[in-house]
C-alpha positions in Angstrom: 26.1 -57.4 -10.5 26.9 -54.6 -13.0 24.0 -52.7 -14.3 23.1 -49.2 -15.6 19.5 -48.2 -14.7 17.3 -46.0 -16.8 18.2 -43.0 -14.8 21.9 -43.4 -15.5 22.8 -44.7 -12.1 25.3 -47.5 -12.1 25.1 -50.5 -9.8 28.4 -52.4 -9.6 27.6 -54.2 -6.4 29.9 -57.0 -5.6 32.7 -56.1 -8.0 36.2 -55.9 -6.8 38.1 -53.1 -8.4 41.8 -52.4 -7.8 43.2 -48.9 -8.3 47.0 -48.6 -8.4 48.4 -45.1 -8.4 51.1 -43.2 -6.5 48.8 -40.2 -6.2 46.6 -40.3 -3.1 44.3 -37.8 -4.9 43.7 -40.1 -7.8 43.3 -43.2 -5.5 40.8 -41.5 -3.3 38.8 -40.0 -6.2 38.5 -43.4 -7.9 37.6 -44.9 -4.5 34.8 -42.4 -4.0 33.3 -43.0 -7.5 33.6 -46.8 -7.2 32.2 -47.1 -3.7 29.2 -45.0 -4.6 28.5 -47.5 -7.4 28.7 -50.4 -5.0 32.2 -51.7 -5.7 34.6 -53.2 -3.2 37.8 -51.1 -3.8 41.4 -52.3 -3.3 43.9 -49.4 -3.3 47.6 -49.7 -3.9 50.3 -47.0 -4.2 52.8 -48.9 -6.4 53.2 -52.0 -8.5 55.0 -54.1 -5.9 52.2 -53.6 -3.4 49.6 -54.2 -6.1 51.0 -57.6 -7.1 50.6 -59.0 -3.6 47.1 -57.6 -3.4 46.1 -59.0 -6.8 47.1 -62.5 -5.5 45.1 -61.9 -2.2 42.0 -60.3 -3.6 41.7 -61.5 -7.3 40.0 -58.2 -8.5 37.5 -58.2 -11.3 39.3 -55.2 -13.0 42.5 -53.3 -12.3 43.2 -49.6 -13.0 46.9 -49.0 -13.1 48.9 -45.7 -13.3 51.8 -45.7 -15.7 54.3 -43.5 -14.0 55.0 -44.9 -10.5 58.2 -45.4 -8.4 59.9 -48.8 -8.1 57.7 -50.7 -10.6 55.9 -48.7 -13.3 52.5 -49.5 -14.7 53.8 -51.1 -17.9 55.8 -53.6 -15.8 53.0 -54.2 -13.4 50.5 -54.9 -16.2 53.0 -57.2 -18.0 53.5 -59.3 -14.8 49.8 -59.6 -14.2 49.1 -60.5 -17.9 52.0 -63.0 -18.1 50.6 -65.1 -15.3 48.0 -67.5 -16.7 45.9 -67.3 -13.5 45.5 -63.5 -13.8 45.8 -62.9 -17.6 42.0 -62.6 -17.9 41.7 -59.7 -15.4 41.2 -56.5 -17.5 43.9 -53.9 -16.9 43.1 -50.3 -17.7 46.1 -48.0 -17.9 45.8 -44.5 -16.3 48.0 -41.6 -17.5 48.0 -37.9 -17.6 49.6 -38.3 -21.1 47.3 -39.0 -24.0 49.9 -39.9 -26.6 49.8 -42.6 -29.2 53.1 -44.0 -28.0 51.8 -44.5 -24.5 48.6 -46.2 -25.7 50.6 -48.5 -28.0 53.1 -49.4 -25.3 50.2 -50.2 -23.0 48.7 -52.5 -25.6 52.0 -54.2 -26.1 52.1 -55.3 -22.4 48.6 -56.5 -22.5 46.4 -53.6 -21.2 42.8 -53.7 -22.2 42.1 -49.9 -22.3 43.7 -46.5 -21.6 42.1 -43.7 -19.6 43.5 -40.2 -19.4 43.7 -38.5 -16.0 41.9 -36.7 -14.6 39.0 -39.0 -15.3 35.3 -38.4 -14.5 33.1 -40.7 -12.5 31.2 -41.5 -15.7 34.4 -42.4 -17.6 35.7 -44.6 -14.8 32.4 -46.4 -14.3 31.8 -47.0 -18.0 35.2 -48.6 -18.3 34.3 -50.9 -15.4 31.0 -51.8 -17.2 32.7 -52.5 -20.5 35.2 -54.9 -19.0 33.4 -56.8 -16.2 30.7 -58.4 -18.4 33.1 -61.1 -19.6 34.5 -61.5 -16.1 31.1 -62.0 -14.6 30.4 -64.7 -17.1 33.4 -66.8 -15.8 32.7 -69.5 -13.3 34.0 -68.8 -9.8 36.3 -71.9 -10.0 38.0 -70.1 -12.9 38.9 -67.1 -10.8 42.6 -66.5 -10.3 44.2 -67.6 -7.0 47.9 -66.8 -6.9 50.5 -64.8 -8.7 53.3 -67.2 -7.7 52.2 -70.1 -9.9 53.5 -69.9 -13.5 54.1 -72.8 -15.9 57.6 -74.2 -15.6 58.5 -72.4 -12.5 59.3 -74.1 -9.2 56.6 -73.9 -6.5 
């Protein structure tokens, strides 16, 4: 359950959070912040690896770096959001750039928010709190199951 107590401590127990970034420093920093708040953290170093893990773990929220080898963050976000079973998962783009163009392009592929790196623990946890409320309200039977099922595609 996601809560913020009166002392400012965040309890995100039971939430599954995926962090996709080719920087081990960013992945580990996010992991430390999220685990301290009670999250289950799924780490991925690129978009290809992340897509398989989204299907396996059905995270409550995804943080996705923009600049990565093989499959960039925009492409990764677009693939997640185009799949009806995963479209409801909030995707927060991560970037060291804070330009209007980058934010707009993220919105065009379906991202829900944009955080500039380096981020603080508070910034990261507040983003989780903002986006998981609607996810927690969904019934467990509505949770995504597989990236491979899209309307009109062979199974």
